[in-house]
DOPARO-175996 format. One record per residue (C-alpha): residue number from 1; x, y, z. Coordinates in Angstrom, 2 decimals. Layout:
> i,x,y,z
> NUM,X,Y,Z
...
***
This chain:
> i,x,y,z
> 1,-0.03,0.05,-0.25
> 2,1.21,3.19,-0.89
> 3,0.58,5.99,1.48
> 4,0.30,9.33,0.04
> 5,-0.28,12.83,2.28
> 6,-2.06,15.49,0.63
> 7,-2.38,19.01,1.58
> 8,-5.79,19.54,1.90
> 9,-5.45,23.49,2.25
> 10,-3.05,24.21,-0.45
> 11,-4.41,25.62,-3.99
> 12,-7.21,28.09,-5.09
> 13,-9.86,25.40,-4.78
> 14,-8.77,23.72,-1.47
> 15,-10.17,22.02,0.33
> 16,-13.35,21.19,-1.96
> 17,-11.27,20.20,-5.17
> 18,-8.29,18.37,-3.10
> 19,-10.57,16.21,-1.24
> 20,-12.87,15.26,-4.28
> 21,-9.37,14.27,-6.03
> 22,-8.18,12.35,-3.27
> 23,-11.46,10.34,-3.12
> 24,-11.29,9.86,-6.90
> 25,-7.72,8.42,-6.48
> 26,-8.55,5.69,-3.99
> 27,-11.40,4.81,-6.03
> 28,-9.23,4.11,-9.03
> 29,-6.40,2.67,-7.38
> 30,-6.84,-0.24,-4.86
> 31,-3.06,0.04,-3.54
> 32,-2.92,3.81,-2.55
> 33,-4.40,5.26,0.69
> 34,-4.49,9.04,1.35
> 35,-3.56,11.22,4.47
> 36,-5.43,14.47,4.02
> 37,-3.60,16.89,6.15
> 38,-5.09,20.48,7.28
> 39,-7.88,21.88,9.31
> 40,-9.97,18.56,10.25
> 41,-13.47,20.04,10.48
> 42,-13.17,21.54,6.91
> 43,-11.79,18.38,5.60
> 44,-14.43,16.19,7.44
> 45,-17.23,18.39,6.09
> 46,-16.08,17.59,2.31
> 47,-15.42,13.85,3.10
> 48,-19.15,14.04,4.47
> 49,-20.05,14.51,0.59
> 50,-18.71,11.05,-0.44
> 51,-18.98,7.31,0.04
> 52,-15.18,5.81,0.38
> 53,-13.30,3.13,1.78
> 54,-12.67,4.69,5.22
> 55,-9.66,2.27,5.74
> 56,-7.82,3.96,3.10
> 57,-8.59,7.82,3.91
> 58,-7.46,9.60,7.02
> 59,-6.86,12.69,8.30
> 60,-4.18,14.45,10.14
> 61,-5.17,17.75,11.73
> 62,-2.73,20.98,10.91
> 63,-4.08,24.28,12.10
> 64,-1.96,26.44,10.15
> 65,-1.81,27.52,6.36
> 66,0.81,28.81,4.42
> 67,-0.35,31.50,2.01
> 68,1.16,32.11,-1.44
> 69,2.26,35.62,-0.75
> 70,4.20,34.56,2.57
> 71,8.01,34.49,2.37
> 72,8.74,30.88,2.02
> 73,11.53,30.35,4.34
> 74,9.95,32.40,7.08
> 75,6.87,30.53,6.65
> 76,8.33,27.14,6.97
> 77,10.36,27.94,10.15
> 78,7.40,29.76,11.91
> 79,4.18,27.86,10.68
> 80,5.46,24.21,12.19
> 81,1.68,23.40,12.48
> 82,1.01,24.24,8.78
> 83,-0.24,21.66,6.22
> 84,2.86,21.67,4.21
> 85,5.07,21.36,7.05
> 86,3.08,18.50,8.87
> 87,2.71,16.82,5.38
> 88,6.33,16.66,4.78
> 89,7.40,15.53,8.22
> 90,5.18,12.56,7.30
> 91,7.39,11.78,4.57
> 92,10.54,12.65,6.55
> 93,9.52,10.13,9.51
> 94,8.28,7.60,6.61
> 95,4.91,7.82,7.62
> 96,3.90,8.56,4.01
> 97,5.48,7.57,0.92
> 98,4.81,10.83,-0.84
> 99,3.30,14.20,-0.34
> 100,1.23,16.17,-2.80
> 101,0.32,19.97,-2.59
> 102,-1.10,22.51,-4.93
> 103,0.00,25.25,-2.30
> 104,2.64,27.80,-2.00
> 105,5.55,26.98,-4.67
> 106,8.32,28.53,-2.87
> 107,7.12,26.99,0.43
> 108,7.21,23.73,-1.33
> 109,10.48,23.97,-2.62
> 110,11.99,25.20,0.80
> 111,10.17,22.82,2.77
> 112,11.30,19.88,0.45
> 113,15.04,20.78,0.84
> 114,14.75,21.62,4.57
> 115,12.61,19.23,6.04
> 116,12.68,16.16,3.44
> 117,16.11,16.73,2.47
> 118,18.14,16.14,-0.44
> 119,19.66,12.45,-1.39
> 120,23.43,12.73,-0.76
> 121,25.29,14.15,-4.01
> 122,22.04,15.90,-5.53
> 123,23.34,19.64,-5.83
> 124,19.86,21.11,-6.60
> 125,16.32,19.33,-6.84
> 126,14.53,20.49,-10.13
> 127,10.71,20.68,-10.46
> 128,10.08,18.46,-13.45
> 129,6.47,18.48,-14.99
> 130,5.34,16.13,-17.93
> 131,4.18,18.27,-20.89
> 132,2.06,17.06,-23.82
> 133,3.69,17.05,-27.45
> 134,2.64,15.95,-30.69
> 135,4.62,12.50,-30.05
> 136,3.12,12.18,-26.46
> 137,4.86,13.65,-23.52
> 138,8.13,15.17,-22.62
> 139,9.79,16.19,-19.54
> 140,10.60,19.56,-18.66
> 141,13.14,20.07,-16.22
> 142,13.85,22.48,-14.45
> 143,10.62,24.55,-14.61
> 144,10.73,26.63,-11.33
> 145,13.45,25.49,-8.56
> 146,16.58,26.80,-9.42
> 147,16.65,30.09,-11.31
> 148,20.50,30.62,-11.02
> 149,21.64,27.13,-11.82
> 150,25.32,26.08,-12.67
> 151,26.39,23.69,-15.54
> 152,27.05,20.84,-12.86
> 153,23.21,21.42,-11.91
> 154,21.95,20.92,-15.28
> 155,24.05,17.70,-16.02
> 156,22.37,16.22,-12.75
> 157,18.82,17.28,-14.15
> 158,19.61,15.54,-17.31
> 159,20.56,12.47,-15.59
> 160,17.57,12.55,-13.18
> 161,15.11,13.25,-15.97
> 162,16.26,10.40,-18.07
> 163,15.88,8.02,-15.10
> 164,12.32,9.34,-14.51
> 165,11.05,9.07,-18.32
> 166,12.77,5.67,-18.68
> 167,11.02,4.24,-15.44
> 168,7.90,5.95,-14.87
> 169,7.02,6.89,-18.49
> 170,8.63,3.35,-19.74
> 171,10.50,5.01,-22.41
> 172,13.59,3.57,-23.37
> 173,16.72,5.74,-24.04
> 174,14.83,8.93,-23.76
> 175,16.35,11.75,-26.12
> 176,17.91,14.69,-24.12
> 177,18.47,18.16,-25.25
> 178,19.28,21.54,-23.85
> 179,17.15,24.61,-24.44
> 180,18.88,26.96,-26.56
> 181,18.28,29.81,-29.36
> 182,19.88,27.69,-32.19
> 183,20.75,24.45,-33.19
> 184,24.53,24.89,-33.51
> 185,26.71,23.98,-30.64
> 186,28.71,27.55,-30.22
> 187,25.08,29.21,-29.76
> 188,23.53,30.17,-26.54
> 189,24.36,31.91,-23.06
> 190,27.29,31.17,-21.32
> 191,25.74,28.74,-19.15
> 192,24.40,26.61,-21.95
> 193,27.90,27.01,-23.77
> 194,29.57,25.55,-20.71
> 195,26.78,22.95,-20.01
> 196,26.86,21.72,-23.47
> 197,30.23,19.88,-23.80
> 198,29.39,18.38,-20.17
> 199,26.03,16.60,-21.54
> 200,27.97,15.77,-24.79
> 201,30.58,13.73,-22.54
> 202,27.83,12.01,-20.45
> 203,27.69,8.22,-21.36
> 204,24.68,7.57,-19.49
> 205,22.49,9.59,-21.51
> 206,20.94,9.82,-24.79
> 207,22.16,13.54,-25.58
> 208,21.08,14.88,-29.04
> 209,22.23,18.35,-28.78
> 210,20.16,21.90,-28.49
> 211,16.42,22.26,-28.75
> 212,14.76,25.30,-30.02
> 213,11.44,26.33,-28.13
> 214,9.34,25.69,-31.29
> 215,10.50,22.23,-31.57
> 216,9.35,21.36,-28.16
> 217,5.47,21.00,-28.85
> 218,6.54,18.52,-31.68
> 219,8.17,16.34,-29.40
> 220,11.69,17.07,-30.48
> 221,13.26,15.77,-27.27
> 222,11.93,13.58,-24.43
> 223,13.78,15.09,-21.39
> 224,14.08,19.18,-21.95
> 225,16.91,20.63,-19.97
> 226,16.92,24.28,-18.80
> 227,17.25,26.32,-15.81
> 228,14.00,27.35,-13.85
> 229,13.81,30.64,-15.36
> 230,13.85,29.57,-18.95
> 231,11.96,26.36,-18.14
> 232,9.44,28.49,-16.17
> 233,8.68,30.97,-19.07
> 234,8.31,27.88,-21.42
> 235,5.86,26.23,-19.22
> 236,3.53,29.20,-18.70
> 237,3.68,30.35,-22.61
> 238,2.85,26.73,-23.58
> 239,-0.05,26.62,-21.06
> 240,-1.36,29.95,-22.10
> 241,-0.95,29.52,-25.89
> 242,-2.85,26.32,-25.31
> 243,-5.64,27.83,-23.49
> 244,-6.02,30.82,-25.83
> 245,-6.01,28.68,-29.02
> 246,-8.68,26.13,-27.40
> 247,-10.81,29.18,-26.49
> 248,-10.74,30.42,-30.14
> 249,-11.29,27.19,-31.71
> 250,-14.48,26.89,-29.54
> 251,-15.44,30.03,-30.50
> 252,-14.88,29.98,-34.11
> 253,-16.76,26.69,-34.19
> 254,-19.88,28.52,-32.86
> 255,-20.14,31.66,-35.28
> 256,-22.62,30.34,-37.79
> 257,-25.20,27.58,-38.29
> 258,-22.53,25.78,-40.82
> 259,-19.74,25.92,-38.35
> 260,-21.94,24.70,-35.51
> 261,-23.01,21.66,-37.78
> 262,-19.16,21.24,-38.64
> 263,-18.43,21.09,-34.81
> 264,-20.96,18.37,-34.15
> 265,-19.19,16.38,-36.87
> 266,-15.53,17.07,-35.68
> 267,-16.35,16.89,-31.73
> 268,-15.22,13.44,-31.19
> 269,-11.72,13.74,-33.02
> 270,-11.46,17.31,-31.51
> 271,-12.33,15.85,-28.09
> 272,-9.69,13.39,-28.24
> 273,-6.78,15.80,-29.74
> 274,-7.90,18.40,-26.44
> 275,-7.58,15.57,-24.20
> 276,-4.12,14.61,-25.39
> 277,-2.78,18.43,-24.91
> 278,-4.63,18.47,-21.36
> 279,-1.40,18.73,-19.05
> 280,-3.86,18.05,-15.79
> 281,-4.02,14.47,-17.02
> 282,-0.34,14.07,-16.48
> 283,-0.49,14.97,-12.78
> 284,2.07,17.39,-10.88
> 285,5.71,18.16,-11.06
> 286,7.94,16.10,-8.95
> 287,10.62,17.68,-6.97
> 288,13.66,15.05,-7.83
> 289,16.62,14.34,-5.75
> 290,14.86,14.49,-2.53
> 291,14.95,11.63,0.15
> 292,11.29,11.50,-0.12
> 293,8.53,12.05,-2.93
> 294,7.26,15.55,-3.18
> 295,4.81,16.57,-5.85
> 296,3.91,20.07,-6.92
> 297,0.66,20.47,-8.58
> 298,-0.74,23.77,-10.11
> 299,-2.36,26.06,-7.77
> 300,-5.74,26.07,-9.87
> 301,-5.86,22.34,-9.97
> 302,-9.16,20.59,-9.86
> 303,-9.88,17.14,-8.81
> 304,-8.84,15.47,-11.67
> 305,-5.12,16.86,-11.44
> 306,-4.98,16.26,-7.76
> 307,-6.26,12.49,-8.49
> 308,-3.53,11.94,-11.16
> 309,-0.77,13.53,-8.84
> 310,-1.69,11.01,-6.29
> 311,-1.63,7.89,-8.60
> 312,1.59,9.25,-10.12
> 313,3.02,8.68,-6.99
> 314,2.27,5.05,-6.76
> 315,4.39,4.72,-10.17
> 316,7.06,6.64,-8.70
> 317,7.32,4.32,-5.46
> 318,6.68,1.09,-7.40
> 319,9.57,1.99,-9.82
> 320,11.93,3.09,-6.86
> 321,13.03,6.16,-8.64
> 322,14.80,7.71,-5.74
> 323,17.12,4.40,-5.45
> 324,17.67,4.54,-9.03
> 325,18.77,8.31,-8.78
> 326,21.11,7.42,-5.71
> 327,22.77,4.47,-7.84
> 328,23.06,7.04,-10.64
> 329,24.69,10.00,-9.22
> 330,26.35,8.55,-5.78
> 331,29.14,6.96,-7.87
> 332,29.66,9.91,-10.11
> 333,29.87,12.23,-7.18
> 334,32.45,10.04,-5.19
> 335,34.58,10.18,-8.29
> 336,34.56,13.65,-8.27
***
């Protein structure tokens, strides 16, 4: 049984959508149990709406909530009884296998490193969401944790990302590329120019060179390596353009009687395509390289993404991703 602690108070739609997503997850996966962390009275009120296996859903009370505008370091240190701190401590004490939250990104990043702790040899844990592409999915690593990364950090991101894609997604020899402004090796800023030859020299990853942003939606690489500033811009633009195009297509299909008839004809195919490019079905972004699993979901996550984030934890634990990261990185670090 995989035990997943869930921050019931984090996100724009907490606790309603969080609790709903948790119930959906235990209904879909028999090998998962959920510990809802947060203000017990509010959680119990939401649980009262559902029928669920009570032996696989429990509540751990946490009186405080870390708000998104709070300074992360101060919030983690001062709010010891917050849902984020209490949930991460469950992982630290191995009372839970994973922690999922749609709450403050900064607090989750800080708490992950301070409370859960990094695997020995990991320099910086990156956030790594799966993003939809023409060919399936790609892993964007890093998308928000390390704005001022060094070349050695990006090399570790590439290694951890390859392990994740191979063992969680089942992709053999995933193609690794670094985000750049051109395909040529001599292009890029100082960080990219210094990192490129290091990735090229790695024998344990399938490095294919640089990737331009326009090639990402086409599935030009399976693991897309960048520092957090660039990665976050790519992710947010990706989401914004997708939502805008979807809205425009829907509006265009409703402009006339002819277009409405056409919409009825293309609806099944369009619905399938839209689902493939719906990022929520892939769950949240794991913070790779920690001693325990921490997954960050969007602040505006609805029950679908919460459910998929919880289910994502099952695969992560079953495939022993942390153990594989240790095996991959520790010998390299010790040699250095």
